[in-house]
Backbone as CSV, one residue per row, in Angstrom:
resi,resn,N_x,N_y,N_z,CA_x,CA_y,CA_z,C_x,C_y,C_z
1,ASP,37.635,178.826,42.716,37.852,180.158,43.279,36.810,181.145,42.761
2,ASP,36.488,181.049,41.475,35.510,181.957,40.893,34.141,181.768,41.537
3,ILE,33.766,180.521,41.793,32.461,180.242,42.415,32.413,180.826,43.819
4,ILE,33.478,180.643,44.580,33.525,181.155,45.951,33.474,182.676,45.960
5,GLU,34.186,183.306,45.032,34.181,184.765,44.964,32.796,185.314,44.659
6,ARG,31.951,184.507,44.015,30.580,184.940,43.729,29.623,184.610,44.864
7,GLY,30.188,184.163,46.003,29.373,183.893,47.172,28.580,182.609,47.088
8,LYS,28.997,181.692,46.246,28.299,180.426,46.080,29.094,179.298,46.727
9,LEU,28.413,178.187,46.962,29.051,177.017,47.552,29.308,175.978,46.467
10,PRO,30.565,175.700,46.127,30.850,174.685,45.102,30.530,173.285,45.620
11,VAL,29.842,172.511,44.810,29.562,171.114,45.127,30.089,170.277,43.965
12,VAL,31.064,169.445,44.237,31.678,168.606,43.212,31.152,167.187,43.376
13,VAL,30.565,166.642,42.316,29.986,165.305,42.370,30.682,164.435,41.333
14,GLY,31.149,163.285,41.754,31.806,162.397,40.801,32.497,161.256,41.514
15,GLY,32.944,160.285,40.734,33.569,159.123,41.337,34.923,158.775,40.763
16,THR,35.488,159.660,39.928,36.800,159.386,39.350,37.863,159.630,40.408
17,MET,38.493,158.559,40.843,39.322,158.618,42.042,40.512,159.550,41.905
18,MET,41.178,159.545,40.756,42.373,160.365,40.602,42.048,161.841,40.751
19,TYR,40.962,162.293,40.116,40.627,163.711,40.172,40.125,164.119,41.555
20,LEU,39.396,163.232,42.212,38.974,163.525,43.577,40.183,163.617,44.500
21,ASP,41.149,162.746,44.288,42.364,162.768,45.096,43.110,164.079,44.895
22,TRP,43.178,164.543,43.667,43.837,165.819,43.379,43.088,166.976,44.019
23,LEU,41.761,166.917,43.961,40.960,168.009,44.500,41.120,168.117,46.011
24,VAL,41.099,166.976,46.691,41.138,166.979,48.151,42.563,167.109,48.675
25,GLY,43.497,166.365,48.076,44.852,166.330,48.600,45.843,167.225,47.903
26,GLY,45.432,167.836,46.800,46.346,168.680,46.049,46.878,167.967,44.826
27,GLN,47.026,168.696,43.741,47.507,168.107,42.497,49.013,167.901,42.551
28,PRO,49.492,166.730,42.101,50.939,166.506,42.070,51.646,167.570,41.245
29,ASP,52.846,167.910,41.674,53.611,168.951,41.011,53.970,168.540,39.587
30,ALA,53.785,169.436,38.660,54.155,169.223,37.263,54.361,170.587,36.628
31,PRO,55.140,170.654,35.553,55.312,171.943,34.886,53.968,172.518,34.471
32,GLU,53.763,173.787,34.746,52.508,174.417,34.375,52.371,174.474,32.858
33,SER,51.139,174.422,32.417,50.886,174.474,30.987,51.338,175.812,30.419
34,ASP,51.944,175.751,29.254,52.442,176.947,28.578,51.710,177.064,27.245
35,ARG,50.926,178.109,27.086,50.090,178.248,25.891,50.921,178.289,24.614
36,GLU,52.038,178.982,24.653,52.877,179.093,23.466,53.499,177.742,23.109
37,VAL,53.980,177.037,24.128,54.558,175.714,23.884,53.493,174.764,23.354
38,ARG,52.300,174.823,23.928,51.214,173.956,23.471,50.896,174.221,22.007
39,LYS,50.906,175.489,21.619,50.632,175.853,20.231,51.709,175.305,19.306
40,GLN,52.968,175.412,19.729,54.071,174.916,18.911,53.992,173.400,18.739
41,VAL,53.682,172.696,19.821,53.561,171.240,19.750,52.409,170.846,18.830
42,ALA,51.286,171.552,18.953,50.126,171.250,18.112,50.444,171.454,16.638
43,GLU,51.189,172.502,16.322,51.553,172.770,14.931,52.479,171.693,14.378
44,ARG,53.342,171.152,15.226,54.252,170.091,14.779,53.513,168.772,14.582
45,LEU,52.519,168.523,15.412,51.814,167.247,15.342,50.690,167.235,14.310
46,ARG,50.117,168.407,14.022,48.924,168.451,13.177,49.119,167.760,11.827
47,PRO,50.157,168.099,11.041,50.298,167.429,9.735,50.557,165.933,9.864
48,LEU,51.249,165.534,10.924,51.512,164.112,11.128,50.231,163.361,11.469
49,GLU,49.385,163.988,12.299,48.122,163.346,12.652,47.192,163.275,11.448
50,GLU,47.177,164.327,10.638,46.329,164.322,9.443,46.744,163.228,8.472
51,ASP,48.056,162.945,8.409,48.558,161.889,7.526,48.529,160.517,8.189
52,GLY,48.184,160.482,9.473,48.189,159.213,10.188,49.581,158.662,10.413
53,ASN,50.578,159.539,10.439,51.972,159.113,10.577,52.362,159.074,12.055
54,TRP,51.879,158.055,12.744,52.132,157.935,14.180,53.612,157.711,14.477
55,GLU,54.295,156.938,13.636,55.705,156.627,13.885,56.556,157.896,13.902
56,ALA,56.322,158.786,12.935,57.093,160.028,12.886,56.774,160.914,14.083
57,ALA,55.515,160.928,14.493,55.130,161.735,15.649,55.774,161.192,16.918
58,LEU,55.764,159.882,17.065,56.340,159.273,18.264,57.846,159.506,18.323
59,ALA,58.478,159.603,17.162,59.924,159.836,17.122,60.292,161.173,17.758
60,LEU,59.375,162.138,17.737,59.640,163.432,18.365,59.882,163.272,19.863
61,LEU,59.202,162.314,20.461,59.384,162.044,21.887,60.527,161.068,22.119
62,ALA,60.650,160.080,21.239,61.659,159.036,21.423,63.075,159.586,21.357
63,ASP,63.272,160.685,20.655,64.614,161.260,20.534,65.189,161.659,21.891
64,THR,64.333,162.116,22.795,64.810,162.588,24.097,64.346,161.718,25.258
65,HIS,63.205,161.049,25.107,62.658,160.228,26.193,62.171,158.892,25.624
66,PRO,63.100,158.022,25.220,62.711,156.748,24.598,61.871,155.855,25.501
67,GLU,62.120,155.904,26.818,61.351,155.042,27.719,59.883,155.448,27.746
68,ARG,59.630,156.753,27.823,58.245,157.216,27.821,57.591,156.950,26.471
69,ALA,58.361,157.075,25.403,57.817,156.803,24.073,57.414,155.339,23.936
70,SER,58.188,154.442,24.548,57.889,153.013,24.448,56.601,152.641,25.167
71,LYS,56.170,153.472,26.114,54.952,153.196,26.873,53.726,153.891,26.285
72,MET,53.929,154.656,25.224,52.830,155.411,24.631,51.933,154.487,23.806
73,THR,50.626,154.609,23.986,49.670,153.805,23.227,49.515,154.377,21.822
74,ARG,49.527,153.504,20.847,49.445,153.939,19.459,48.183,154.770,19.207
75,ASN,48.365,155.867,18.469,47.281,156.779,18.082,46.663,157.537,19.253
76,ASP,47.342,157.534,20.397,46.869,158.348,21.514,47.497,159.732,21.363
77,TRP,46.949,160.491,20.441,47.526,161.776,20.071,47.449,162.784,21.206
78,TYR,46.400,162.716,22.000,46.280,163.669,23.107,47.401,163.466,24.124
79,ARG,47.621,162.218,24.516,48.660,161.961,25.517,50.041,162.297,24.969
80,LEU,50.268,161.994,23.695,51.551,162.340,23.091,51.745,163.847,23.087
81,SER,50.700,164.585,22.735,50.788,166.040,22.713,51.085,166.595,24.096
82,ARG,50.390,166.083,25.095,50.589,166.569,26.458,51.996,166.231,26.963
83,THR,52.502,165.041,26.629,53.840,164.655,27.065,54.905,165.516,26.403
84,LEU,54.751,165.753,25.104,55.700,166.618,24.404,55.670,168.032,24.978
85,GLU,54.479,168.497,25.302,54.362,169.828,25.903,55.103,169.881,27.236
86,THR,54.942,168.838,28.052,55.618,168.792,29.346,57.129,168.773,29.180
87,VAL,57.605,167.997,28.205,59.044,167.940,27.933,59.564,169.312,27.522
88,GLU,58.831,169.980,26.628,59.266,171.292,26.148,59.270,172.324,27.277
89,VAL,58.257,172.270,28.143,58.199,173.213,29.257,59.354,172.969,30.220
90,ALA,59.648,171.687,30.502,60.769,171.367,31.380,62.083,171.859,30.784
91,GLN,62.231,171.698,29.468,63.431,172.184,28.790,63.523,173.705,28.881
92,LYS,62.401,174.354,28.727,62.355,175.813,28.812,62.757,176.283,30.204
93,GLN,62.323,175.548,31.221,62.679,175.897,32.594,64.176,175.719,32.828
94,ARG,64.743,174.661,32.265,66.179,174.434,32.435,66.986,175.549,31.777
95,GLU,66.538,175.961,30.597,67.273,177.002,29.874,67.220,178.342,30.590
96,SER,66.181,178.530,31.401,66.056,179.795,32.120,66.683,179.739,33.511
97,ALA,67.336,178.617,33.831,67.970,178.484,35.143,69.065,179.537,35.300
98,THR,69.174,180.091,36.496,70.134,181.170,36.732,71.397,180.706,37.426
99,CYS,71.436,179.428,37.823,72.648,178.923,38.455,72.762,177.432,38.196
100,ALA,73.935,176.890,38.451,74.190,175.481,38.154,73.271,174.562,38.952
101,GLN,72.960,174.929,40.186,72.110,174.089,41.018,70.705,174.001,40.432
102,GLN,70.152,175.147,40.020,68.825,175.148,39.420,68.819,174.342,38.130
103,GLU,69.888,174.457,37.370,69.967,173.723,36.115,69.991,172.221,36.371
104,GLU,70.744,171.798,37.385,70.818,170.382,37.709,69.471,169.872,38.210
105,GLU,68.785,170.677,39.027,67.465,170.287,39.514,66.491,170.137,38.356
106,GLY,66.578,171.063,37.408,65.696,170.981,36.252,65.984,169.758,35.410
107,ARG,67.278,169.424,35.246,67.653,168.249,34.467,67.144,166.973,35.134
108,GLN,67.303,166.896,36.453,66.860,165.714,37.174,65.347,165.578,37.108
109,ARG,64.669,166.701,37.206,63.207,166.683,37.165,62.699,166.132,35.841
110,ALA,63.340,166.540,34.752,62.918,166.074,33.438,63.317,164.628,33.203
111,ALA,64.443,164.213,33.764,64.947,162.873,33.504,64.137,161.803,34.214
112,ASP,63.536,162.143,35.342,62.791,161.138,36.098,61.420,160.905,35.477
113,GLN,60.419,161.624,35.946,59.061,161.411,35.462,58.442,162.686,34.913
114,LEU,59.254,163.691,34.730,58.802,164.993,34.259,57.961,165.708,35.305
115,PHE,57.845,165.135,36.495,57.218,165.831,37.609,57.733,165.214,38.900
116,THR,57.687,165.956,39.986,58.266,165.500,41.242,57.323,164.642,42.049
117,GLY,56.022,164.792,41.848,55.059,164.053,42.640,54.644,164.782,43.901
118,GLU,55.354,165.861,44.250,54.962,166.636,45.419,53.653,167.364,45.127
119,ARG,52.846,167.526,46.176,51.522,168.102,45.988,51.491,169.583,46.343
120,ASP,50.728,170.307,45.567,50.490,171.717,45.849,49.210,171.810,46.679
121,THR,49.358,172.098,47.962,48.201,172.128,48.864,47.777,173.546,49.217
122,SER,48.253,174.539,48.465,47.943,175.927,48.808,46.443,176.192,48.790
123,ARG,45.739,175.632,47.808,44.295,175.853,47.742,43.588,175.104,48.864
124,GLN,44.005,173.865,49.118,43.353,173.066,50.147,43.540,173.678,51.535
125,ASP,44.690,174.312,51.757,44.974,174.883,53.072,44.039,176.039,53.412
126,ARG,43.495,176.694,52.424,42.638,177.849,52.700,41.160,177.568,52.450
127,LEU,40.823,176.324,52.118,39.428,175.975,51.876,38.940,174.966,52.910
128,ASP,37.666,175.027,53.206,37.028,174.058,54.096,36.368,172.996,53.216
129,ILE,37.121,171.945,52.900,36.637,170.898,52.001,36.028,169.771,52.825
130,ARG,34.787,169.427,52.530,34.104,168.345,53.234,33.691,167.282,52.227
131,CYS,33.991,166.041,52.553,33.844,164.952,51.589,32.853,163.907,52.102
132,PHE,32.016,163.433,51.192,31.025,162.423,51.537,31.008,161.347,50.456
133,PHE,30.808,160.119,50.879,30.656,159.007,49.948,29.256,158.444,50.121
134,LEU,28.463,158.471,49.042,27.087,157.991,49.093,27.079,156.493,48.818
135,ALA,26.826,155.710,49.851,26.910,154.253,49.758,25.521,153.636,49.770
136,GLY,25.432,152.453,49.185,24.166,151.735,49.165,24.397,150.245,49.213
137,PRO,23.349,149.464,49.434,23.496,148.010,49.535,23.858,147.379,48.199
138,ARG,24.352,146.171,48.291,24.933,145.481,47.148,23.948,145.242,45.998
139,LYS,22.850,144.568,46.268,21.973,144.121,45.184,21.326,145.268,44.410
140,PRO,20.694,146.248,45.079,20.090,147.342,44.303,21.097,148.098,43.445
141,LEU,22.304,148.285,43.971,23.318,148.978,43.186,23.730,148.136,41.984
142,GLY,23.811,146.820,42.181,24.122,145.933,41.066,23.071,146.014,39.972
143,TYR,21.789,146.082,40.374,20.712,146.218,39.394,20.836,147.535,38.629
144,ARG,21.182,148.590,39.343,21.327,149.896,38.686,22.479,149.887,37.691
145,ILE,23.551,149.197,38.035,24.680,149.097,37.113,24.268,148.355,35.849
146,GLU,23.537,147.250,36.005,23.074,146.496,34.846,22.190,147.369,33.957
147,GLU,21.290,148.124,34.565,20.392,148.979,33.792,21.159,150.092,33.092
148,ARG,22.189,150.604,33.751,23.006,151.656,33.136,23.732,151.119,31.901
149,CYS,24.220,149.905,31.976,24.874,149.295,30.821,23.891,149.145,29.665
150,LEU,22.676,148.711,29.971,21.657,148.567,28.930,21.293,149.918,28.332
151,ASP,21.225,150.948,29.166,20.917,152.290,28.666,21.979,152.760,27.673
152,MET,23.242,152.456,27.946,24.317,152.848,27.038,24.175,152.145,25.694
153,LEU,23.766,150.882,25.724,23.571,150.146,24.479,22.364,150.683,23.719
154,ARG,21.301,151.005,24.439,20.117,151.574,23.785,20.431,152.925,23.152
155,ALA,21.364,153.643,23.754,21.729,154.969,23.245,22.676,154.902,22.051
156,GLY,23.120,153.688,21.681,23.922,153.555,20.472,25.397,153.277,20.677
157,LEU,25.764,152.642,21.788,27.182,152.372,22.041,27.781,151.453,20.981
158,LEU,27.043,150.420,20.572,27.560,149.507,19.550,27.814,150.236,18.236
159,GLU,26.881,151.095,17.847,27.033,151.844,16.598,28.197,152.833,16.693
160,GLU,28.337,153.462,17.850,29.425,154.424,18.043,30.785,153.756,17.895
161,VAL,30.960,152.617,18.562,32.246,151.928,18.511,32.522,151.409,17.103
162,THR,31.499,150.903,16.437,31.674,150.421,15.065,32.182,151.533,14.156
163,GLU,31.570,152.701,14.265,31.974,153.837,13.431,33.409,154.260,13.729
164,LEU,33.778,154.276,15.006,35.130,154.683,15.380,36.174,153.666,14.917
165,LEU,35.851,152.394,15.012,36.801,151.370,14.577,37.039,151.421,13.073
166,LEU,36.021,151.816,12.323,36.143,151.869,10.868,36.825,153.137,10.383
167,HIS,36.905,154.159,11.246,37.523,155.421,10.842,39.045,155.286,10.907
168,PRO,39.756,155.547,9.809,41.213,155.315,9.793,41.996,156.212,10.743
169,GLN,41.471,157.393,11.069,42.193,158.312,11.941,41.733,158.245,13.394
170,SER,40.828,157.346,13.687,40.311,157.255,15.051,41.363,156.668,15.988
171,PRO,41.518,157.241,17.190,42.461,156.673,18.162,41.918,155.435,18.857
172,LEU,40.642,155.116,18.629,40.044,153.967,19.309,40.493,152.677,18.639
173,ARG,41.377,151.971,19.305,41.870,150.684,18.853,41.936,149.760,20.069
174,PRO,41.919,148.453,19.865,41.953,147.547,21.024,43.116,147.806,21.967
175,GLU,44.264,148.253,21.434,45.442,148.455,22.273,45.544,149.866,22.836
176,SER,44.630,150.757,22.459,44.711,152.149,22.897,44.160,152.317,24.307
177,THR,44.473,153.470,24.912,43.934,153.771,26.237,42.417,153.797,26.206
178,GLN,41.853,154.429,25.172,40.401,154.484,25.050,39.808,153.090,24.878
179,GLY,40.505,152.254,24.113,39.996,150.918,23.849,40.018,150.002,25.055
180,LYS,40.746,150.398,26.091,40.808,149.594,27.309,39.815,150.065,28.361
181,ALA,39.085,151.132,28.065,38.111,151.655,29.021,36.913,150.721,29.119
182,ILE,36.317,150.676,30.303,35.141,149.830,30.506,34.038,150.263,29.545
183,GLY,33.436,149.315,28.901,32.415,149.597,27.897,33.014,149.476,26.516
184,TYR,33.968,150.318,26.205,34.648,150.226,24.918,35.350,148.877,24.766
185,ARG,36.050,148.450,25.806,36.802,147.193,25.711,35.871,146.026,25.417
186,GLN,34.759,145.935,26.138,33.848,144.810,25.955,33.174,144.856,24.582
187,VAL,32.817,146.057,24.122,32.193,146.181,22.803,33.184,145.808,21.701
188,ILE,34.427,146.266,21.829,35.444,145.935,20.824,35.660,144.426,20.761
189,ASP,35.758,143.783,21.922,35.933,142.324,21.944,34.752,141.629,21.271
190,TYR,33.562,142.151,21.509,32.357,141.547,20.933,32.314,141.726,19.417
191,LEU,32.647,142.924,18.950,32.550,143.213,17.521,33.677,142.580,16.711
192,THR,34.816,142.332,17.335,35.975,141.821,16.596,36.205,140.330,16.813
193,GLN,35.269,139.646,17.438,35.437,138.212,17.653,35.338,137.463,16.326
194,PRO,35.987,136.316,16.214,35.928,135.530,14.974,34.492,135.148,14.625
195,GLY,34.161,135.244,13.343,32.834,134.854,12.894,31.771,135.918,13.048
196,PHE,32.181,137.156,13.367,31.208,138.241,13.511,31.260,139.117,12.258
197,PRO,30.132,139.568,11.716,28.764,139.345,12.197,28.255,137.941,11.898
198,VAL,27.280,137.513,12.664,26.744,136.162,12.570,25.660,136.103,11.501
199,GLU,25.667,135.014,10.744,24.635,134.830,9.729,23.278,134.599,10.388
200,GLU,22.219,134.903,9.644,20.864,134.784,10.184,20.562,133.362,10.633
201,ALA,21.132,132.374,9.938,20.873,130.974,10.284,21.478,130.598,11.629
202,GLU,22.412,131.405,12.119,23.077,131.114,13.388,22.550,132.026,14.490
203,PHE,21.256,132.287,14.456,20.668,133.230,15.400,20.866,132.794,16.847
204,ASP,20.739,131.499,17.119,20.890,131.010,18.493,22.291,131.307,19.024
205,ARG,23.293,131.093,18.193,24.664,131.388,18.620,24.852,132.884,18.840
206,ALA,24.258,133.680,17.962,24.373,135.130,18.095,23.740,135.608,19.399
207,ARG,22.588,135.053,19.729,21.916,135.446,20.965,22.743,135.059,22.181
208,LYS,23.355,133.878,22.141,24.198,133.433,23.248,25.412,134.341,23.412
209,GLU,26.048,134.689,22.300,27.230,135.544,22.366,26.879,136.939,22.857
210,PHE,25.697,137.429,22.470,25.291,138.752,22.936,25.028,138.732,24.437
211,ARG,24.443,137.675,24.933,24.214,137.562,26.374,25.537,137.491,27.126
212,GLU,26.502,136.777,26.563,27.825,136.715,27.190,28.477,138.093,27.212
213,PHE,28.286,138.846,26.136,28.812,140.209,26.081,28.173,141.083,27.161
214,LEU,26.854,140.990,27.317,26.172,141.760,28.359,26.707,141.402,29.739
215,HIS,26.966,140.125,29.935,27.472,139.670,31.237,28.856,140.251,31.514
216,THR,29.750,140.199,30.533,31.106,140.717,30.745,31.093,142.231,30.935
217,PHE,30.205,142.920,30.227,30.075,144.371,30.353,29.644,144.732,31.770
218,GLY,28.590,144.086,32.251,28.104,144.367,33.595,29.096,143.968,34.670
219,THR,29.764,142.824,34.474,30.736,142.355,35.463,31.903,143.323,35.589
220,ALA,32.412,143.806,34.459,33.528,144.755,34.494,33.132,146.038,35.208
221,THR,31.909,146.492,34.986,31.450,147.719,35.633,31.289,147.517,37.132
222,ARG,30.745,146.378,37.534,30.589,146.100,38.965,31.943,145.987,39.655
223,ARG,32.911,145.393,38.972,34.244,145.274,39.564,34.880,146.645,39.748
224,TYR,34.630,147.538,38.801,35.166,148.888,38.966,34.485,149.590,40.140
225,ALA,33.186,149.346,40.302,32.480,149.915,41.448,33.062,149.382,42.754
226,GLN,33.421,148.107,42.775,34.068,147.536,43.954,35.399,148.235,44.230
227,LYS,36.132,148.509,43.157,37.410,149.200,43.302,37.207,150.598,43.872
228,GLN,36.151,151.269,43.420,35.856,152.594,43.952,35.545,152.530,45.446
229,VAL,34.708,151.568,45.833,34.350,151.432,47.242,35.591,151.160,48.078
230,LYS,36.461,150.296,47.592,37.693,149.980,48.316,38.546,151.229,48.492
231,TRP,38.618,152.052,47.445,39.419,153.277,47.542,38.820,154.236,48.558
232,PHE,37.496,154.408,48.516,36.856,155.330,49.447,37.000,154.854,50.891
233,ARG,37.047,153.551,51.093,37.259,153.030,52.440,38.592,153.504,53.013
234,SER,39.580,153.665,52.144,40.925,154.028,52.603,41.093,155.528,52.803
235,GLN,40.085,156.313,52.436,40.191,157.766,52.519,39.511,158.276,53.785
236,GLU,40.303,158.701,54.743,39.745,159.147,56.016,38.943,160.435,55.887
237,GLU,39.168,161.181,54.810,38.473,162.461,54.658,36.988,162.291,54.366
238,TYR,36.576,161.096,53.917,35.205,160.911,53.456,34.316,160.330,54.552
239,ALA,33.201,161.009,54.800,32.162,160.468,55.675,31.180,159.688,54.807
240,TRP,30.822,158.502,55.236,29.937,157.644,54.449,28.482,157.977,54.749
241,MET,27.701,158.194,53.695,26.269,158.456,53.814,25.521,157.258,53.238
242,TRP,24.615,156.702,54.017,23.958,155.452,53.641,22.555,155.702,53.097
243,ARG,22.203,154.957,52.039,20.852,154.994,51.492,20.507,153.609,50.979
244,ASP,19.244,153.208,51.144,18.880,151.858,50.707,18.544,151.788,49.222
245,LEU,18.643,152.931,48.505,18.455,153.019,47.057,17.018,152.782,46.606
246,SER,16.080,152.716,47.540,14.677,152.664,47.154,14.233,154.058,46.729
247,PRO,13.232,154.163,45.847,12.787,155.486,45.388,12.365,156.382,46.545
248,ASN,12.775,157.644,46.466,12.374,158.674,47.429,12.847,158.397,48.850
249,THR,13.915,157.640,48.979,14.460,157.367,50.306,15.563,158.371,50.605
250,PRO,15.464,159.137,51.705,16.499,160.128,52.013,17.776,159.460,52.489
251,TYR,18.876,160.190,52.357,20.144,159.688,52.865,20.170,159.829,54.375
252,GLU,20.683,158.806,55.038,20.812,158.820,56.477,22.202,159.307,56.857
253,SER,22.415,159.463,58.154,23.727,159.896,58.620,24.749,158.803,58.353
254,THR,25.978,159.078,58.711,27.076,158.205,58.319,26.891,156.789,58.831
255,THR,27.272,155.851,57.976,27.278,154.442,58.339,28.700,154.059,58.704
256,PRO,28.916,152.981,59.442,30.291,152.574,59.747,31.109,152.420,58.476
257,ARG,32.319,152.952,58.502,33.184,152.911,57.324,33.415,151.471,56.882
258,GLY,33.234,151.262,55.552,33.548,149.958,54.988,32.495,148.911,55.255
259,ALA,31.231,149.317,55.401,30.179,148.326,55.605,30.226,147.281,54.502
260,ASP,30.206,146.010,54.874,30.385,144.937,53.900,29.320,144.952,52.819
261,ASP,28.114,145.377,53.162,27.018,145.328,52.200,27.077,146.472,51.205
262,ALA,28.061,147.354,51.337,28.150,148.509,50.444,28.952,148.207,49.195
263,VAL,29.227,146.950,48.945,29.984,146.567,47.760,29.044,145.938,46.758
264,PRO,28.975,146.470,45.523,28.055,145.905,44.538,28.490,144.519,44.100
């Protein structure tokens, strides 16, 4: 809204499907963030996080929502904080209910998923949103994905993950949400495999294992790209723009939706 009020044209670029879905179709209904509640939750969690007392922190949620607590990833302090905030806001809304019907609606809302899932389309209804998916042929995109993975390693991904795994307060663990992300997951598997680090005399084995790691890293990324393409195929709002991915090649007009060669 601020960009539009300044007479500019907002251009959003990205491939994270959930956020694009929210932007185009409206964000699912959820209790609005409450600054005071967020502050209170942060104050309650801060000493527990500093002490690394995850069990005590999780108990704050388990007392009222044991099912959601059971699904929480260990040391995912951000998600725990956000969930507790949502619970507190829902409770605050129930307490401010002015009639029995509103109170019952608030109770049901909190008991289910803490949100209704209905979308707020007020912003979308007054904006002219136009969506495009920039597609390219399979092989060149696959090469770019491989090079991107190598660039991340050159930039220090192995060192970053090693440092985080050794830090006692780091949320990055094999079972955490962060640890399951593409890139982190493959590096963690590589660094925590039996017999690692490899002795100098076993250089051939080390080289083989590193190549296998590169392969799994690239394969996981390509599969996610396939998932993205599949999702965009199902979205009628997006016009497909085709490019052959050669240097200095302009984008052409829309290609038939779901072109088979557009999958890396």
